[in-house]
N, C-alpha and C positions, 0 to 999 in steps of 0.2 A: 614866625612867632614861636618861641619855645613853649612847651607844655607847662600849664600852670600847676602849682603844687597845692594840694588840699589836705589838711589835717583831718583825720577821722577821730571823732570823740563819741564813743558809745557810752552813754551815761546810764544805761539800764532802765529800771523802772523809777520814774519820777512824777510827782504831781506837776500839773501844767505850769503853774506859776514858778516852780523851781527851775524848770527847763527854760522858761521865758527869761528869768533872771540871768541864766548862763548865756543865752543868746544876746541879751542886752549888753553884757560885759564884753563879749567878743566883738560885737558891732561897734561899741564905743572905742575899743582898742584899734580897730581897723580905721574908723573915721579919724581918730587922733593921728594915726600914722599918715593918712592921706593929707590931713590939714598941714602937717609938717613937711609935706613933699616927699615922704619916704614910702613910695609905692612898693619898692622892693622889700620892705619890711612887713607888708600886709600878710597876715596869717589867715588865709581863707580856711574855713572850718566847716565840716559836715557833721552835724550832731545827729545821732541816732538815739531814739528814746521810745519807751512804752509808757503811756500815761495811765494813771488810775482814772476811773470813769469821770468824764467831764463833758459838758456841752459848751461849745464856744461859738460866739458870733463875731462878725467882723464890724466894720465901721458903721454899717447901716443897722443899728440895733434898736431903733425906736419902736419897732413893731413888737418887740418882745416884752410883754407886760409883766408886772409883778405877779399876777395870777399864774402866768405860764411858768415863770421862774419857780414859784412855789410848787407847782405841779411836777416840774422836772426834778426838784430836790427830793420828792418822795420816791423817785425811781432809784435814788442812791447815787446821784451824780452831782458834781459841782456845776455851777453856771458862771461863765466868765466872759466879759466883753473885752475884745482885743482890738488891736490896731491893724489887723490884716484886712485884705479884701474878702468878699464873699459873705454869705449868710450863715445860718446855723448848721453846725455839724456836730458829730460825736467823736470823742477819742476815748479809748479804753483798752483793757487788757486784750492781748492778741492782735493788736494793731501796730504795725511798724510806722513810726512817725519820723520823718527826716527833715531836719531844719538846716538847710545850707545857708551859712552866714558868709556871703561872698561879696567881694568887690567886683562888679561886672566888668570893669575895665581890665581886669586880669585875664578875661576870657575873650577879649576883642570885640565885644558887642554890649553896649549899655542899654539896649532896648528891653523894657520889662516884658513886652510881648514875646520877644525872642526867648527870654529866660523861662517864662511859663511854658512855652512850647517845648523847650529842652527838658523841663521836668516831666511833661507828658511823654515825650519821646523816651525818657529814661524808664518810666514805668511800663510803657508799651514793650520795649525791648525785654525788660525783666519778665513781664507776664508771658511773653511769647516763648521764653526759655523755660518757663515753669509749666504753662498749659500748652502742651505740644500738639494738641488736636487742631489741625489746620481748618477744620470746619467751624471753629469758634472765631468770631471776629473780635479782635482786640483793637480798639481805636478811640479817637476822640469824637465828640459831637461839637461842631463849630461854635454853637451858641453857649455851651456849658463847659467851663474848664474842668479837667479831670480825665480819668480813663474809664472806658466803658467796655462791657462785654456784650456783644451783639446789639449795641446801641440801646440797650434796655436796662442793664444792671450795672450800677456804678461800683467799680472796684477801688478807685482811689480818688480822693478829693484834694484839691489844691487851693491854697489861700496864702498870699504873700504880702509882705510890706517891702518897700524899697525906698531908702532914704539916702540921698546923695550917691546913688548907684550901689548901695550896700544893702543886701537882702536879709530879711528875717522871715520867720514862719516857713511854710513849705508844703510838704505833701504827706498825706496819711494813707496807708495801704492796708486793707483788711486781710489779715492772714487767717487766724482762727478766732476772730472777733465775735462776741455775742451780738448778733445783728438785731436782736429784739430791742435794743436801746434806740435804734433808728425809728422804730414804730411810733415813738412819742413825739416825733418832729417831722417837718417836711425838709428832708436833708438838702441843704444848699438852696432851699426855696424852690426846688424843682418838683412839680406835681406829676403824678402818674408814672414815676420811675421807681425801680427797686434798687436796693443796695445788696451787693454780693461780697464774697470773700474767696480767697484761694481754696479754703476748706470746702466751701459750698460748690465751687466749680470742679474741683478735683474729686469730690466725694470721699475725701480722707482728711485726717487732721494734718494741717500744714502750719508750722509754727513760725514765729518771728525769727528764731535762730536759723531755720532752714532758708528763710527769705533773704537774709542779710547778704550773703555772698552774691546772690543774683542781682540785688540792688546795687551793690558796690561796683560790680563789673559793668553794669549798664550805665551807671553814673559816670564812671571813668571814660567809657567809650563815647558817651554823648557830649560830655563837657571837655573831652580831650585833655585830661589832667592826669597827673601822677599823684599818688598818695604818699603822705609823710608817715 
């Protein structure tokens, strides 16, 4: 099987709904191509973005009451219900968010579990190349999607949607994020765990711009693709 081609689309700083609209347009284009039997015309796309402060929740949103939404709005962040999996999380400045809009058939495996594990593998490879201290454990926790430091501090959150094997949403990685925003929620509904960032782990400022080459290299290796 030849290596798949993936287009990189770095859209810079955008509000969540702006990026969601771009994802939806690309997803529809891929689905239309597949519907017409034109799999060779599918344009798999990796969107990179930094969001202004926003709390998002997945499909299980009933527990988030109007009182909680009003409380979070006072923090200076939007609150948006989405069609991804997972519970509440935060996106904001200093966080690299990657939205792969992919037809999984292009990569030889249509399993959503396979896809989520590949996203985790991507961040693990990326993080190991940034945090070179071998005493630090960078891994997953089987019951919680995402990537963790020493199984206690969450570095990256994952929440995806998959429609007819075409993915949207994706992974958010804390670079030099203001972690105080996470103190107002139970991130991803997981009690007793902390959230971390590359800046916290390295004890120096680590920016999105620094992180992108590491992420792109790891994504290419994990998904065995070439970039357009």
